[in-house]
N, CA, C, O and CB atoms as a CASP TS submission, in Angstrom:
PFRMAT TS
TARGET T0000
AUTHOR 0000-0000-0000
METHOD Language model
MODEL 1
PARENT N/A
ATOM      1  N   MET     1      13.546 -18.272  10.265  1.00  0.00           N
ATOM      2  CA  MET     1      12.242 -17.706  10.301  1.00  0.00           C
ATOM      3  C   MET     1      12.282 -16.258  10.631  1.00  0.00           C
ATOM      4  O   MET     1      11.465 -15.476  10.145  1.00  0.00           O
ATOM      5  CB  MET     1      11.400 -18.418  11.256  1.00  0.00           C
ATOM      6  N   LYS     2      13.223 -15.888  11.452  1.00  0.00           N
ATOM      7  CA  LYS     2      13.351 -14.477  11.880  1.00  0.00           C
ATOM      8  C   LYS     2      13.683 -13.634  10.660  1.00  0.00           C
ATOM      9  O   LYS     2      13.168 -12.520  10.565  1.00  0.00           O
ATOM     10  CB  LYS     2      14.457 -14.304  12.994  1.00  0.00           C
ATOM     11  N   LYS     3      14.501 -14.081   9.724  1.00  0.00           N
ATOM     12  CA  LYS     3      14.808 -13.259   8.567  1.00  0.00           C
ATOM     13  C   LYS     3      13.532 -13.036   7.639  1.00  0.00           C
ATOM     14  O   LYS     3      13.303 -11.960   7.088  1.00  0.00           O
ATOM     15  CB  LYS     3      15.966 -13.939   7.761  1.00  0.00           C
ATOM     16  N   LEU     4      12.766 -14.112   7.531  1.00  0.00           N
ATOM     17  CA  LEU     4      11.556 -13.993   6.755  1.00  0.00           C
ATOM     18  C   LEU     4      10.497 -12.996   7.410  1.00  0.00           C
ATOM     19  O   LEU     4       9.757 -12.286   6.729  1.00  0.00           O
ATOM     20  CB  LEU     4      10.944 -15.405   6.589  1.00  0.00           C
ATOM     21  N   SER     5      10.501 -13.015   8.654  1.00  0.00           N
ATOM     22  CA  SER     5       9.622 -12.039   9.426  1.00  0.00           C
ATOM     23  C   SER     5      10.089 -10.669   9.121  1.00  0.00           C
ATOM     24  O   SER     5       9.273  -9.804   8.804  1.00  0.00           O
ATOM     25  CB  SER     5       9.660 -12.279  10.997  1.00  0.00           C
ATOM     26  N   LEU     6      11.403 -10.411   9.200  1.00  0.00           N
ATOM     27  CA  LEU     6      11.930  -9.083   8.937  1.00  0.00           C
ATOM     28  C   LEU     6      11.716  -8.682   7.536  1.00  0.00           C
ATOM     29  O   LEU     6      11.352  -7.533   7.284  1.00  0.00           O
ATOM     30  CB  LEU     6      13.368  -9.009   9.257  1.00  0.00           C
ATOM     31  N   ILE     7      11.919  -9.560   6.598  1.00  0.00           N
ATOM     32  CA  ILE     7      11.662  -9.247   5.128  1.00  0.00           C
ATOM     33  C   ILE     7      10.226  -8.873   4.885  1.00  0.00           C
ATOM     34  O   ILE     7       9.953  -7.894   4.191  1.00  0.00           O
ATOM     35  CB  ILE     7      12.018 -10.464   4.217  1.00  0.00           C
ATOM     36  N   PHE     8       9.294  -9.631   5.440  1.00  0.00           N
ATOM     37  CA  PHE     8       7.848  -9.282   5.203  1.00  0.00           C
ATOM     38  C   PHE     8       7.450  -8.044   5.947  1.00  0.00           C
ATOM     39  O   PHE     8       6.591  -7.306   5.466  1.00  0.00           O
ATOM     40  CB  PHE     8       6.920 -10.436   5.628  1.00  0.00           C
ATOM     41  N   GLY     9       8.047  -7.762   7.138  1.00  0.00           N
ATOM     42  CA  GLY     9       7.764  -6.521   7.778  1.00  0.00           C
ATOM     43  C   GLY     9       8.234  -5.333   7.053  1.00  0.00           C
ATOM     44  O   GLY     9       7.528  -4.326   6.982  1.00  0.00           O
ATOM     45  N   VAL    10       9.446  -5.409   6.488  1.00  0.00           N
ATOM     46  CA  VAL    10      10.061  -4.293   5.645  1.00  0.00           C
ATOM     47  C   VAL    10       9.229  -4.096   4.413  1.00  0.00           C
ATOM     48  O   VAL    10       8.982  -2.962   4.001  1.00  0.00           O
ATOM     49  CB  VAL    10      11.566  -4.617   5.220  1.00  0.00           C
ATOM     50  N   SER    11       8.783  -5.196   3.808  1.00  0.00           N
ATOM     51  CA  SER    11       7.969  -5.148   2.576  1.00  0.00           C
ATOM     52  C   SER    11       6.656  -4.398   2.828  1.00  0.00           C
ATOM     53  O   SER    11       6.205  -3.599   2.009  1.00  0.00           O
ATOM     54  CB  SER    11       7.670  -6.589   2.058  1.00  0.00           C
ATOM     55  N   ALA    12       6.027  -4.702   4.060  1.00  0.00           N
ATOM     56  CA  ALA    12       4.763  -4.025   4.365  1.00  0.00           C
ATOM     57  C   ALA    12       4.958  -2.492   4.497  1.00  0.00           C
ATOM     58  O   ALA    12       4.132  -1.706   4.033  1.00  0.00           O
ATOM     59  CB  ALA    12       4.159  -4.602   5.673  1.00  0.00           C
ATOM     60  N   VAL    13       6.085  -2.092   5.150  1.00  0.00           N
ATOM     61  CA  VAL    13       6.345  -0.709   5.306  1.00  0.00           C
ATOM     62  C   VAL    13       6.681  -0.034   3.920  1.00  0.00           C
ATOM     63  O   VAL    13       6.267   1.097   3.667  1.00  0.00           O
ATOM     64  CB  VAL    13       7.490  -0.528   6.314  1.00  0.00           C
ATOM     65  N   LEU    14       7.407  -0.726   3.070  1.00  0.00           N
ATOM     66  CA  LEU    14       7.673  -0.159   1.729  1.00  0.00           C
ATOM     67  C   LEU    14       6.494  -0.042   0.884  1.00  0.00           C
ATOM     68  O   LEU    14       6.359   0.925   0.134  1.00  0.00           O
ATOM     69  CB  LEU    14       8.648  -0.953   1.016  1.00  0.00           C
ATOM     70  N   LEU    15       5.564  -1.051   0.971  1.00  0.00           N
ATOM     71  CA  LEU    15       4.350  -1.011   0.213  1.00  0.00           C
ATOM     72  C   LEU    15       3.440   0.133   0.708  1.00  0.00           C
ATOM     73  O   LEU    15       2.710   0.713  -0.095  1.00  0.00           O
ATOM     74  CB  LEU    15       3.635  -2.359   0.303  1.00  0.00           C
ATOM     75  N   SER    16       3.468   0.462   1.986  1.00  0.00           N
ATOM     76  CA  SER    16       2.640   1.560   2.468  1.00  0.00           C
ATOM     77  C   SER    16       3.188   2.879   2.013  1.00  0.00           C
ATOM     78  O   SER    16       2.419   3.807   1.763  1.00  0.00           O
ATOM     79  CB  SER    16       2.536   1.536   3.975  1.00  0.00           C
ATOM     80  N   ASP    17       4.551   3.001   1.891  1.00  0.00           N
ATOM     81  CA  ASP    17       5.138   4.265   1.334  1.00  0.00           C
ATOM     82  C   ASP    17       4.815   4.443  -0.114  1.00  0.00           C
ATOM     83  O   ASP    17       4.420   5.524  -0.548  1.00  0.00           O
ATOM     84  CB  ASP    17       6.655   4.288   1.501  1.00  0.00           C
ATOM     85  N   ILE    18       4.986   3.360  -0.880  1.00  0.00           N
ATOM     86  CA  ILE    18       4.619   3.371  -2.315  1.00  0.00           C
ATOM     87  C   ILE    18       3.183   3.645  -2.551  1.00  0.00           C
ATOM     88  O   ILE    18       2.837   4.335  -3.511  1.00  0.00           O
ATOM     89  CB  ILE    18       4.960   2.079  -2.954  1.00  0.00           C
ATOM     90  N   MET    19       2.290   3.111  -1.680  1.00  0.00           N
ATOM     91  CA  MET    19       0.839   3.373  -1.835  1.00  0.00           C
ATOM     92  C   MET    19       0.557   4.843  -1.637  1.00  0.00           C
ATOM     93  O   MET    19      -0.209   5.433  -2.399  1.00  0.00           O
ATOM     94  CB  MET    19       0.004   2.535  -0.830  1.00  0.00           C
ATOM     95  N   CYS    20       1.155   5.443  -0.637  1.00  0.00           N
ATOM     96  CA  CYS    20       0.889   6.888  -0.411  1.00  0.00           C
ATOM     97  C   CYS    20       1.289   7.749  -1.592  1.00  0.00           C
ATOM     98  O   CYS    20       0.600   8.688  -1.992  1.00  0.00           O
ATOM     99  CB  CYS    20       1.629   7.373   0.826  1.00  0.00           C
ATOM    100  N   ALA    21       2.534   7.347  -2.167  1.00  0.00           N
ATOM    101  CA  ALA    21       2.989   8.153  -3.278  1.00  0.00           C
ATOM    102  C   ALA    21       2.117   7.962  -4.523  1.00  0.00           C
ATOM    103  O   ALA    21       1.854   8.929  -5.238  1.00  0.00           O
ATOM    104  CB  ALA    21       4.428   7.819  -3.594  1.00  0.00           C
ATOM    105  N   VAL    22       1.672   6.753  -4.791  1.00  0.00           N
ATOM    106  CA  VAL    22       0.835   6.501  -5.956  1.00  0.00           C
ATOM    107  C   VAL    22      -0.483   7.245  -5.829  1.00  0.00           C
ATOM    108  O   VAL    22      -0.916   7.925  -6.759  1.00  0.00           O
ATOM    109  CB  VAL    22       0.587   4.998  -6.130  1.00  0.00           C
ATOM    110  N   VAL    23      -1.130   7.108  -4.649  1.00  0.00           N
ATOM    111  CA  VAL    23      -2.496   7.689  -4.417  1.00  0.00           C
ATOM    112  C   VAL    23      -2.288   9.238  -4.474  1.00  0.00           C
ATOM    113  O   VAL    23      -3.092   9.925  -5.104  1.00  0.00           O
ATOM    114  CB  VAL    23      -3.155   7.198  -2.951  1.00  0.00           C
ATOM    115  N   ALA    24      -1.280   9.770  -3.860  1.00  0.00           N
ATOM    116  CA  ALA    24      -1.129  11.243  -3.851  1.00  0.00           C
ATOM    117  C   ALA    24      -0.917  11.775  -5.292  1.00  0.00           C
ATOM    118  O   ALA    24      -1.490  12.799  -5.667  1.00  0.00           O
ATOM    119  CB  ALA    24       0.082  11.665  -2.931  1.00  0.00           C
ATOM    120  N   TYR    25      -0.093  11.072  -6.088  1.00  0.00           N
ATOM    121  CA  TYR    25       0.132  11.462  -7.464  1.00  0.00           C
ATOM    122  C   TYR    25      -1.197  11.457  -8.315  1.00  0.00           C
ATOM    123  O   TYR    25      -1.528  12.417  -9.010  1.00  0.00           O
ATOM    124  CB  TYR    25       1.176  10.510  -8.088  1.00  0.00           C
ATOM    125  N   ASN    26      -1.915  10.320  -8.203  1.00  0.00           N
ATOM    126  CA  ASN    26      -3.139  10.194  -8.953  1.00  0.00           C
ATOM    127  C   ASN    26      -4.236  11.222  -8.458  1.00  0.00           C
ATOM    128  O   ASN    26      -4.999  11.762  -9.260  1.00  0.00           O
ATOM    129  CB  ASN    26      -3.654   8.733  -8.831  1.00  0.00           C
ATOM    130  N   TYR    27      -4.274  11.454  -7.163  1.00  0.00           N
ATOM    131  CA  TYR    27      -5.225  12.457  -6.662  1.00  0.00           C
ATOM    132  C   TYR    27      -4.937  13.851  -7.212  1.00  0.00           C
ATOM    133  O   TYR    27      -5.857  14.582  -7.580  1.00  0.00           O
ATOM    134  CB  TYR    27      -5.194  12.495  -5.139  1.00  0.00           C
ATOM    135  N   CYS    28      -3.607  14.230  -7.270  1.00  0.00           N
ATOM    136  CA  CYS    28      -3.217  15.487  -7.851  1.00  0.00           C
ATOM    137  C   CYS    28      -3.551  15.481  -9.336  1.00  0.00           C
ATOM    138  O   CYS    28      -4.096  16.466  -9.835  1.00  0.00           O
ATOM    139  CB  CYS    28      -1.726  15.754  -7.622  1.00  0.00           C
ATOM    140  N   ALA    29      -3.260  14.464 -10.024  1.00  0.00           N
ATOM    141  CA  ALA    29      -3.547  14.387 -11.480  1.00  0.00           C
ATOM    142  C   ALA    29      -4.984  14.526 -11.775  1.00  0.00           C
ATOM    143  O   ALA    29      -5.361  15.194 -12.737  1.00  0.00           O
ATOM    144  CB  ALA    29      -3.064  13.099 -12.060  1.00  0.00           C
ATOM    145  N   LEU    30      -5.806  13.916 -10.976  1.00  0.00           N
ATOM    146  CA  LEU    30      -7.322  14.006 -11.148  1.00  0.00           C
ATOM    147  C   LEU    30      -7.812  15.337 -10.758  1.00  0.00           C
ATOM    148  O   LEU    30      -8.753  15.846 -11.367  1.00  0.00           O
ATOM    149  CB  LEU    30      -8.072  12.943 -10.306  1.00  0.00           C
ATOM    150  N   THR    31      -7.217  15.943  -9.756  1.00  0.00           N
ATOM    151  CA  THR    31      -7.640  17.313  -9.434  1.00  0.00           C
ATOM    152  C   THR    31      -7.344  18.298 -10.521  1.00  0.00           C
ATOM    153  O   THR    31      -8.184  19.140 -10.839  1.00  0.00           O
ATOM    154  CB  THR    31      -6.988  17.770  -8.185  1.00  0.00           C
ATOM    155  N   TRP    32      -6.125  18.212 -11.124  1.00  0.00           N
ATOM    156  CA  TRP    32      -5.703  19.114 -12.161  1.00  0.00           C
ATOM    157  C   TRP    32      -6.576  18.763 -13.425  1.00  0.00           C
ATOM    158  O   TRP    32      -7.044  19.666 -14.119  1.00  0.00           O
ATOM    159  CB  TRP    32      -4.114  18.977 -12.440  1.00  0.00           C
ATOM    160  N   GLY    33      -6.775  17.498 -13.694  1.00  0.00           N
ATOM    161  CA  GLY    33      -7.632  17.160 -14.873  1.00  0.00           C
ATOM    162  C   GLY    33      -9.043  17.631 -14.713  1.00  0.00           C
ATOM    163  O   GLY    33      -9.684  18.011 -15.693  1.00  0.00           O
ATOM    164  N   GLY    34      -9.515  17.617 -13.579  1.00  0.00           N
ATOM    165  CA  GLY    34     -10.987  18.099 -13.340  1.00  0.00           C
ATOM    166  C   GLY    34     -11.058  19.605 -13.555  1.00  0.00           C
ATOM    167  O   GLY    34     -12.060  20.093 -14.078  1.00  0.00           O
ATOM    168  N   ARG    35     -10.062  20.336 -13.181  1.00  0.00           N
ATOM    169  CA  ARG    35     -10.055  21.800 -13.323  1.00  0.00           C
ATOM    170  C   ARG    35      -9.714  22.244 -14.716  1.00  0.00           C
ATOM    171  O   ARG    35     -10.383  23.128 -15.252  1.00  0.00           O
ATOM    172  CB  ARG    35      -9.084  22.415 -12.363  1.00  0.00           C
ATOM    173  N   TYR    36      -8.716  21.678 -15.319  1.00  0.00           N
ATOM    174  CA  TYR    36      -8.211  22.304 -16.556  1.00  0.00           C
ATOM    175  C   TYR    36      -8.415  21.381 -17.833  1.00  0.00           C
ATOM    176  O   TYR    36      -8.486  21.904 -18.945  1.00  0.00           O
ATOM    177  CB  TYR    36      -6.682  22.635 -16.372  1.00  0.00           C
ATOM    178  N   ALA    37      -8.507  20.049 -17.675  1.00  0.00           N
ATOM    179  CA  ALA    37      -8.638  19.291 -18.796  1.00  0.00           C
ATOM    180  C   ALA    37     -10.070  18.668 -18.992  1.00  0.00           C
ATOM    181  O   ALA    37     -10.326  17.969 -19.973  1.00  0.00           O
ATOM    182  CB  ALA    37      -7.617  18.276 -18.741  1.00  0.00           C
ATOM    183  N   GLY    38     -10.961  18.946 -18.040  1.00  0.00           N
ATOM    184  CA  GLY    38     -12.312  18.498 -18.178  1.00  0.00           C
ATOM    185  C   GLY    38     -12.577  16.966 -17.925  1.00  0.00           C
ATOM    186  O   GLY    38     -13.458  16.353 -18.529  1.00  0.00           O
ATOM    187  N   TYR    39     -11.772  16.411 -17.013  1.00  0.00           N
ATOM    188  CA  TYR    39     -12.008  15.049 -16.651  1.00  0.00           C
ATOM    189  C   TYR    39     -13.306  14.925 -15.950  1.00  0.00           C
ATOM    190  O   TYR    39     -13.692  15.823 -15.203  1.00  0.00           O
ATOM    191  CB  TYR    39     -10.910  14.520 -15.811  1.00  0.00           C
ATOM    192  N   GLY    40     -14.052  13.762 -16.176  1.00  0.00           N
ATOM    193  CA  GLY    40     -15.293  13.550 -15.569  1.00  0.00           C
ATOM    194  C   GLY    40     -15.295  12.870 -14.157  1.00  0.00           C
ATOM    195  O   GLY    40     -16.266  12.929 -13.403  1.00  0.00           O
ATOM    196  N   ALA    41     -14.163  12.239 -13.872  1.00  0.00           N
ATOM    197  CA  ALA    41     -14.093  11.471 -12.569  1.00  0.00           C
ATOM    198  C   ALA    41     -13.659  12.454 -11.460  1.00  0.00           C
ATOM    199  O   ALA    41     -12.791  13.307 -11.649  1.00  0.00           O
ATOM    200  CB  ALA    41     -13.044  10.219 -12.662  1.00  0.00           C
ATOM    201  N   PRO    42     -14.285  12.294 -10.345  1.00  0.00           N
ATOM    202  CA  PRO    42     -13.842  13.109  -9.160  1.00  0.00           C
ATOM    203  C   PRO    42     -12.490  12.651  -8.672  1.00  0.00           C
ATOM    204  O   PRO    42     -12.125  11.497  -8.898  1.00  0.00           O
ATOM    205  CB  PRO    42     -14.869  13.013  -7.991  1.00  0.00           C
ATOM    206  N   PRO    43     -11.720  13.517  -8.002  1.00  0.00           N
ATOM    207  CA  PRO    43     -10.399  13.134  -7.534  1.00  0.00           C
ATOM    208  C   PRO    43     -10.458  12.072  -6.458  1.00  0.00           C
ATOM    209  O   PRO    43      -9.445  11.415  -6.214  1.00  0.00           O
ATOM    210  CB  PRO    43      -9.668  14.335  -7.018  1.00  0.00           C
ATOM    211  N   ALA    44     -11.577  11.870  -5.808  1.00  0.00           N
ATOM    212  CA  ALA    44     -11.653  10.775  -4.769  1.00  0.00           C
ATOM    213  C   ALA    44     -11.501   9.424  -5.380  1.00  0.00           C
ATOM    214  O   ALA    44     -11.181   8.484  -4.652  1.00  0.00           O
ATOM    215  CB  ALA    44     -12.986  10.817  -4.004  1.00  0.00           C
ATOM    216  N   THR    45     -11.704   9.245  -6.665  1.00  0.00           N
ATOM    217  CA  THR    45     -11.480   7.952  -7.302  1.00  0.00           C
ATOM    218  C   THR    45     -10.054   7.482  -7.206  1.00  0.00           C
ATOM    219  O   THR    45      -9.791   6.297  -7.410  1.00  0.00           O
ATOM    220  CB  THR    45     -11.876   8.014  -8.729  1.00  0.00           C
ATOM    221  N   ALA    46      -9.151   8.333  -6.913  1.00  0.00           N
ATOM    222  CA  ALA    46      -7.724   7.996  -6.811  1.00  0.00           C
ATOM    223  C   ALA    46      -7.497   7.079  -5.636  1.00  0.00           C
ATOM    224  O   ALA    46      -6.513   6.341  -5.598  1.00  0.00           O
ATOM    225  CB  ALA    46      -6.861   9.263  -6.670  1.00  0.00           C
ATOM    226  N   PHE    47      -8.420   7.120  -4.656  1.00  0.00           N
ATOM    227  CA  PHE    47      -8.251   6.195  -3.508  1.00  0.00           C
ATOM    228  C   PHE    47      -8.557   4.753  -3.890  1.00  0.00           C
ATOM    229  O   PHE    47      -8.243   3.854  -3.110  1.00  0.00           O
ATOM    230  CB  PHE    47      -9.159   6.616  -2.342  1.00  0.00           C
ATOM    231  N   LEU    48      -9.154   4.485  -5.051  1.00  0.00           N
ATOM    232  CA  LEU    48      -9.295   3.134  -5.477  1.00  0.00           C
ATOM    233  C   LEU    48      -7.967   2.445  -5.745  1.00  0.00           C
ATOM    234  O   LEU    48      -7.863   1.221  -5.664  1.00  0.00           O
ATOM    235  CB  LEU    48     -10.133   3.091  -6.676  1.00  0.00           C
ATOM    236  N   TYR    49      -6.963   3.234  -6.062  1.00  0.00           N
ATOM    237  CA  TYR    49      -5.656   2.638  -6.267  1.00  0.00           C
ATOM    238  C   TYR    49      -5.044   2.108  -5.024  1.00  0.00           C
ATOM    239  O   TYR    49      -4.125   1.290  -5.076  1.00  0.00           O
ATOM    240  CB  TYR    49      -4.750   3.606  -6.865  1.00  0.00           C
ATOM    241  N   ALA    50      -5.532   2.557  -3.905  1.00  0.00           N
ATOM    242  CA  ALA    50      -5.079   2.012  -2.596  1.00  0.00           C
ATOM    243  C   ALA    50      -5.484   0.640  -2.274  1.00  0.00           C
ATOM    244  O   ALA    50      -4.801  -0.012  -1.484  1.00  0.00           O
ATOM    245  CB  ALA    50      -5.548   2.838  -1.535  1.00  0.00           C
ATOM    246  N   VAL    51      -6.521   0.150  -2.808  1.00  0.00           N
ATOM    247  CA  VAL    51      -7.133  -1.195  -2.470  1.00  0.00           C
ATOM    248  C   VAL    51      -6.086  -2.347  -2.639  1.00  0.00           C
ATOM    249  O   VAL    51      -5.839  -3.091  -1.689  1.00  0.00           O
ATOM    250  CB  VAL    51      -8.407  -1.483  -3.420  1.00  0.00           C
ATOM    251  N   PRO    52      -5.461  -2.492  -3.872  1.00  0.00           N
ATOM    252  CA  PRO    52      -4.463  -3.588  -4.039  1.00  0.00           C
ATOM    253  C   PRO    52      -3.293  -3.431  -3.050  1.00  0.00           C
ATOM    254  O   PRO    52      -2.788  -4.422  -2.522  1.00  0.00           O
ATOM    255  CB  PRO    52      -3.912  -3.607  -5.507  1.00  0.00           C
ATOM    256  N   TYR    53      -2.872  -2.196  -2.805  1.00  0.00           N
ATOM    257  CA  TYR    53      -1.791  -2.015  -1.932  1.00  0.00           C
ATOM    258  C   TYR    53      -2.227  -2.379  -0.451  1.00  0.00           C
ATOM    259  O   TYR    53      -1.406  -2.943   0.273  1.00  0.00           O
ATOM    260  CB  TYR    53      -1.282  -0.560  -2.052  1.00  0.00           C
ATOM    261  N   LEU    54      -3.357  -2.107  -0.032  1.00  0.00           N
ATOM    262  CA  LEU    54      -3.860  -2.456   1.320  1.00  0.00           C
ATOM    263  C   LEU    54      -3.914  -3.914   1.446  1.00  0.00           C
ATOM    264  O   LEU    54      -3.593  -4.443   2.510  1.00  0.00           O
ATOM    265  CB  LEU    54      -5.239  -1.859   1.603  1.00  0.00           C
ATOM    266  N   ILE    55      -4.309  -4.621   0.408  1.00  0.00           N
ATOM    267  CA  ILE    55      -4.356  -6.122   0.458  1.00  0.00           C
ATOM    268  C   ILE    55      -2.951  -6.654   0.544  1.00  0.00           C
ATOM    269  O   ILE    55      -2.704  -7.561   1.338  1.00  0.00           O
ATOM    270  CB  ILE    55      -5.082  -6.729  -0.804  1.00  0.00           C
ATOM    271  N   GLY    56      -2.029  -6.149  -0.216  1.00  0.00           N
ATOM    272  CA  GLY    56      -0.583  -6.548  -0.113  1.00  0.00           C
ATOM    273  C   GLY    56       0.000  -6.290   1.231  1.00  0.00           C
ATOM    274  O   GLY    56       0.723  -7.128   1.771  1.00  0.00           O
ATOM    275  N   ILE    57      -0.318  -5.064   1.825  1.00  0.00           N
ATOM    276  CA  ILE    57       0.205  -4.712   3.183  1.00  0.00           C
ATOM    277  C   ILE    57      -0.336  -5.742   4.207  1.00  0.00           C
ATOM    278  O   ILE    57       0.429  -6.226   5.040  1.00  0.00           O
ATOM    279  CB  ILE    57      -0.231  -3.214   3.604  1.00  0.00           C
ATOM    280  N   ALA    58      -1.602  -6.072   4.156  1.00  0.00           N
ATOM    281  CA  ALA    58      -2.237  -6.946   5.051  1.00  0.00           C
ATOM    282  C   ALA    58      -1.576  -8.301   4.931  1.00  0.00           C
ATOM    283  O   ALA    58      -1.225  -8.882   5.958  1.00  0.00           O
ATOM    284  CB  ALA    58      -3.724  -7.011   4.786  1.00  0.00           C
ATOM    285  N   VAL    59      -1.385  -8.837   3.747  1.00  0.00           N
ATOM    286  CA  VAL    59      -0.805 -10.138   3.578  1.00  0.00           C
ATOM    287  C   VAL    59       0.660 -10.134   4.127  1.00  0.00           C
ATOM    288  O   VAL    59       1.048 -11.057   4.842  1.00  0.00           O
ATOM    289  CB  VAL    59      -0.851 -10.549   2.073  1.00  0.00           C
ATOM    290  N   CYS    60       1.460  -9.096   3.789  1.00  0.00           N
ATOM    291  CA  CYS    60       2.803  -9.064   4.300  1.00  0.00           C
ATOM    292  C   CYS    60       2.895  -8.972   5.779  1.00  0.00           C
ATOM    293  O   CYS    60       3.734  -9.618   6.407  1.00  0.00           O
ATOM    294  CB  CYS    60       3.516  -7.966   3.721  1.00  0.00           C
ATOM    295  N   ALA    61       1.969  -8.107   6.386  1.00  0.00           N
ATOM    296  CA  ALA    61       1.964  -8.048   7.817  1.00  0.00           C
ATOM    297  C   ALA    61       1.537  -9.341   8.507  1.00  0.00           C
ATOM    298  O   ALA    61       2.107  -9.732   9.525  1.00  0.00           O
ATOM    299  CB  ALA    61       1.090  -6.960   8.238  1.00  0.00           C
ATOM    300  N   ALA    62       0.522 -10.002   7.936  1.00  0.00           N
ATOM    301  CA  ALA    62       0.087 -11.288   8.467  1.00  0.00           C
ATOM    302  C   ALA    62       1.161 -12.309   8.451  1.00  0.00           C
ATOM    303  O   ALA    62       1.353 -13.041   9.422  1.00  0.00           O
ATOM    304  CB  ALA    62      -1.070 -11.796   7.713  1.00  0.00           C
ATOM    305  N   LEU    63       1.929 -12.376   7.269  1.00  0.00           N
ATOM    306  CA  LEU    63       3.033 -13.356   7.136  1.00  0.00           C
ATOM    307  C   LEU    63       4.165 -13.039   8.048  1.00  0.00           C
ATOM    308  O   LEU    63       4.851 -13.937   8.536  1.00  0.00           O
ATOM    309  CB  LEU    63       3.544 -13.411   5.717  1.00  0.00           C
ATOM    310  N   ALA    64       4.380 -11.735   8.294  1.00  0.00           N
ATOM    311  CA  ALA    64       5.456 -11.378   9.220  1.00  0.00           C
ATOM    312  C   ALA    64       5.128 -11.813  10.672  1.00  0.00           C
ATOM    313  O   ALA    64       5.984 -12.266  11.432  1.00  0.00           O
ATOM    314  CB  ALA    64       5.708  -9.853   9.165  1.00  0.00           C
ATOM    315  N   LEU    65       3.834 -11.642  10.997  1.00  0.00           N
ATOM    316  CA  LEU    65       3.422 -12.127  12.352  1.00  0.00           C
ATOM    317  C   LEU    65       3.536 -13.617  12.460  1.00  0.00           C
ATOM    318  O   LEU    65       3.995 -14.128  13.481  1.00  0.00           O
ATOM    319  CB  LEU    65       1.980 -11.712  12.673  1.00  0.00           C
ATOM    320  N   VAL    66       3.128 -14.336  11.428  1.00  0.00           N
ATOM    321  CA  VAL    66       3.168 -15.837  11.420  1.00  0.00           C
ATOM    322  C   VAL    66       4.634 -16.320  11.554  1.00  0.00           C
ATOM    323  O   VAL    66       4.955 -17.189  12.365  1.00  0.00           O
ATOM    324  CB  VAL    66       2.518 -16.417  10.072  1.00  0.00           C
ATOM    325  N   PHE    67       5.463 -15.740  10.758  1.00  0.00           N
ATOM    326  CA  PHE    67       6.903 -16.190  10.836  1.00  0.00           C
ATOM    327  C   PHE    67       7.569 -15.761  12.145  1.00  0.00           C
ATOM    328  O   PHE    67       8.462 -16.452  12.635  1.00  0.00           O
ATOM    329  CB  PHE    67       7.724 -15.608   9.639  1.00  0.00           C
ATOM    330  N   ARG    68       7.151 -14.646  12.711  1.00  0.00           N
ATOM    331  CA  ARG    68       7.702 -14.225  13.977  1.00  0.00           C
ATOM    332  C   ARG    68       7.261 -15.134  15.123  1.00  0.00           C
ATOM    333  O   ARG    68       8.005 -15.422  16.061  1.00  0.00           O
ATOM    334  CB  ARG    68       7.302 -12.802  14.261  1.00  0.00           C
ATOM    335  N   LYS    69       5.996 -15.571  14.989  1.00  0.00           N
ATOM    336  CA  LYS    69       5.554 -16.465  16.085  1.00  0.00           C
ATOM    337  C   LYS    69       6.200 -17.853  15.985  1.00  0.00           C
ATOM    338  O   LYS    69       6.436 -18.514  16.996  1.00  0.00           O
ATOM    339  CB  LYS    69       4.014 -16.609  16.067  1.00  0.00           C
ATOM    340  N   ARG    70       6.484 -18.285  14.735  1.00  0.00           N
ATOM    341  CA  ARG    70       7.160 -19.606  14.613  1.00  0.00           C
ATOM    342  C   ARG    70       8.625 -19.465  15.031  1.00  0.00           C
ATOM    343  O   ARG    70       9.199 -20.449  15.498  1.00  0.00           O
ATOM    344  CB  ARG    70       7.062 -20.164  13.135  1.00  0.00           C
ATOM    345  N   ALA    71       9.281 -18.265  14.887  1.00  0.00           N
ATOM    346  CA  ALA    71      10.652 -18.094  15.251  1.00  0.00           C
ATOM    347  C   ALA    71      10.740 -18.112  16.798  1.00  0.00           C
ATOM    348  O   ALA    71      11.670 -18.678  17.373  1.00  0.00           O
ATOM    349  CB  ALA    71      11.226 -16.770  14.645  1.00  0.00           C
ATOM    350  N   ILE    72       9.747 -17.477  17.451  1.00  0.00           N
ATOM    351  CA  ILE    72       9.702 -17.501  18.858  1.00  0.00           C
ATOM    352  C   ILE    72       9.440 -18.895  19.444  1.00  0.00           C
ATOM    353  O   ILE    72      10.039 -19.280  20.449  1.00  0.00           O
ATOM    354  CB  ILE    72       8.684 -16.561  19.308  1.00  0.00           C
ATOM    355  N   LYS    73       8.581 -19.607  18.830  1.00  0.00           N
ATOM    356  CA  LYS    73       8.144 -20.933  19.298  1.00  0.00           C
ATOM    357  C   LYS    73       9.357 -21.894  19.361  1.00  0.00           C
ATOM    358  O   LYS    73       9.494 -22.665  20.311  1.00  0.00           O
ATOM    359  CB  LYS    73       7.028 -21.514  18.348  1.00  0.00           C
ATOM    360  N   TYR    74      10.229 -21.834  18.337  1.00  0.00           N
ATOM    361  CA  TYR    74      11.272 -22.847  18.218  1.00  0.00           C
ATOM    362  C   TYR    74      12.559 -22.343  18.883  1.00  0.00           C
ATOM    363  O   TYR    74      13.566 -23.050  18.893  1.00  0.00           O
ATOM    364  CB  TYR    74      11.526 -23.202  16.725  1.00  0.00           C
TER
END
């Protein structure tokens, strides 16, 4: 159970790093597009890409805690 806890904990950290990269890239792309290409969406819509990542991070963190408590219990 300890290995599963570690795997889900590392997965949560990696997902948070990937989320930051994806949101930053899309924010920059939307900012550039609004200035030079005439996009209609504001750059703040890039933060909508964070929602699925936040759900995944929450699930991984919860599973890591559950497996950690089971490892400590036994």
